[in-house]
C-alpha positions in Angstrom: 88.8 146.3 133.4 88.1 146.5 129.5 91.1 145.4 128.5 91.1 142.8 131.2 88.1 141.4 129.9 89.6 142.0 126.3 92.6 139.9 126.9 90.8 137.2 129.1 88.8 137.1 126.0 91.8 136.9 123.2 93.4 134.1 125.4 90.6 131.9 125.4 89.0 132.6 121.8 90.6 129.3 121.1 88.9 127.1 123.6 86.5 127.7 121.1 88.3 125.3 119.0 87.7 121.9 121.1 84.3 121.1 119.4 86.8 119.9 117.0 88.6 117.2 119.6 85.1 116.0 120.4 84.2 115.4 117.0 87.3 114.0 116.6 86.9 111.6 119.7 83.5 111.4 118.7 83.7 110.5 114.9 87.0 107.4 116.1 84.8 106.2 119.0 82.1 105.6 116.4 84.4 104.1 113.8 86.0 101.9 115.6 82.7 100.7 117.5 81.3 99.8 114.3 85.1 97.7 113.1 84.6 95.7 116.2 80.7 94.6 115.4 81.5 94.5 111.9 84.9 92.6 111.7 86.1 89.4 112.5 89.4 89.9 114.8 92.7 89.4 112.1 90.4 89.1 108.8 91.4 91.5 106.3 88.1 93.1 104.3 89.3 94.1 100.8 87.7 97.6 99.8 89.4 98.8 97.1 93.3 97.8 96.2 95.8 98.5 98.6 92.9 98.6 101.0 91.7 96.4 103.2 89.4 97.0 106.8 91.1 94.5 109.2 90.2 94.7 113.3 93.4 94.3 115.0 94.5 95.5 118.6 97.4 97.5 119.4 98.8 97.0 122.9 101.6 99.6 122.2 101.9 103.1 120.5 102.1 103.4 116.7 103.5 100.4 115.0 102.9 98.2 118.0 105.9 100.0 119.7 106.1 98.3 122.7 103.3 96.2 122.3 105.0 92.9 123.2 106.3 95.0 126.9 105.1 93.3 129.8 101.3 95.5 130.2 103.4 98.4 132.1 103.1 100.1 128.5 99.2 100.7 128.8 99.2 102.9 131.8 102.6 104.3 131.0 100.5 105.5 127.3 97.5 106.6 129.0 99.5 109.1 131.5 101.5 110.2 128.8 98.5 110.7 126.3 96.9 112.4 129.7 99.9 115.1 130.4 100.0 115.7 126.2 96.3 116.5 126.4 96.8 119.1 129.7 100.0 120.5 127.7 97.8 120.6 124.4 94.9 122.2 126.4 97.1 124.9 127.8 98.6 126.1 124.4 95.3 126.4 122.6 93.9 128.3 125.8 97.5 130.9 125.0 96.9 131.2 121.0 96.4 134.4 119.4 93.6 135.3 117.9 95.5 134.8 114.3 96.9 131.1 115.3 93.5 129.3 114.0 96.1 126.9 111.8 97.9 125.9 115.0 94.2 126.0 117.4 93.0 123.6 114.6 96.2 121.7 114.8 96.6 121.1 118.3 92.6 120.3 118.5 93.7 117.1 116.0 96.4 115.7 118.0 94.1 116.3 121.6 90.8 114.5 119.7 92.8 111.7 118.6 95.4 111.2 121.8 92.0 111.2 124.0 89.9 108.4 121.2 92.9 105.9 121.5 92.7 107.2 125.8 89.9 105.9 125.6 90.6 102.6 124.0 93.5 101.2 126.2 91.4 102.5 129.3 88.5 101.1 129.1 89.5 97.9 126.3 93.8 97.6 127.4 94.3 97.9 123.9 93.8 100.5 121.2 91.3 99.3 118.1 92.9 99.5 114.6 91.4 99.1 111.4 92.2 100.4 108.7 94.9 98.3 106.8 97.3 99.5 103.2 99.4 97.8 101.9 101.5 97.4 98.2 102.3 94.1 97.1 104.0 91.8 100.2 104.7 95.0 102.1 101.7 96.0 105.1 101.6 99.4 106.6 100.3 98.9 110.1 96.8 99.3 110.4 95.8 102.7 112.5 92.7 104.5 113.0 90.9 108.0 112.6 92.6 108.8 116.1 95.8 108.2 114.5 95.1 110.1 110.8 93.8 113.0 113.3 97.3 112.8 115.6 99.0 112.7 111.9 97.2 115.1 110.6 97.6 117.7 113.5 101.5 117.0 113.5 102.0 118.0 109.9 99.9 120.9 110.7 102.0 121.7 113.2 105.0 121.3 111.2 103.9 123.0 108.2 103.7 126.3 110.4 106.9 126.0 111.7 108.0 126.5 108.0 105.2 128.7 107.4 105.5 131.6 110.3 109.0 132.7 109.7 108.5 133.9 106.4 105.3 135.5 107.8 107.6 137.4 110.3 110.3 138.3 108.0 107.3 139.8 106.1 106.3 141.6 109.2 109.2 142.8 110.1 110.5 144.1 107.3 106.9 146.0 106.8 108.4 149.8 107.1 105.6 151.8 109.4 
């Protein structure tokens, strides 16, 4: 019975990182609420060279993909994000004790996805307000949820390159 408890403890231990997903959601929704209250839609507020706060509403996905669709995309992206969230929690639950980096990455993606799901369900669009530009080129506006998703995805990509060398080092270790 102790072995079963130990295995469950190891498997479930990474669920403790869910606080990070909740933190991302709270920070994202809080900053979106502030941006919505303080900014006028579509009017840039210069913060520093190359960066403005600009309140925009995105009915599509990343880079306004499918924003011009007839409205079906709202529920498609909600369902997609919820399915991905279930998969991410399952992945998180199955992580081993040494996979903290992956747990953090998953929770960043999960928090960002759910922050944007909230917007889609409640508003019908995602609130974006971070706006970078260079001369006449304007990067699509985004929010903290998008930032968390990007950082989490980047961490997972880095982890793919990091793991083979760690595994190779372990297998060549004479015991």
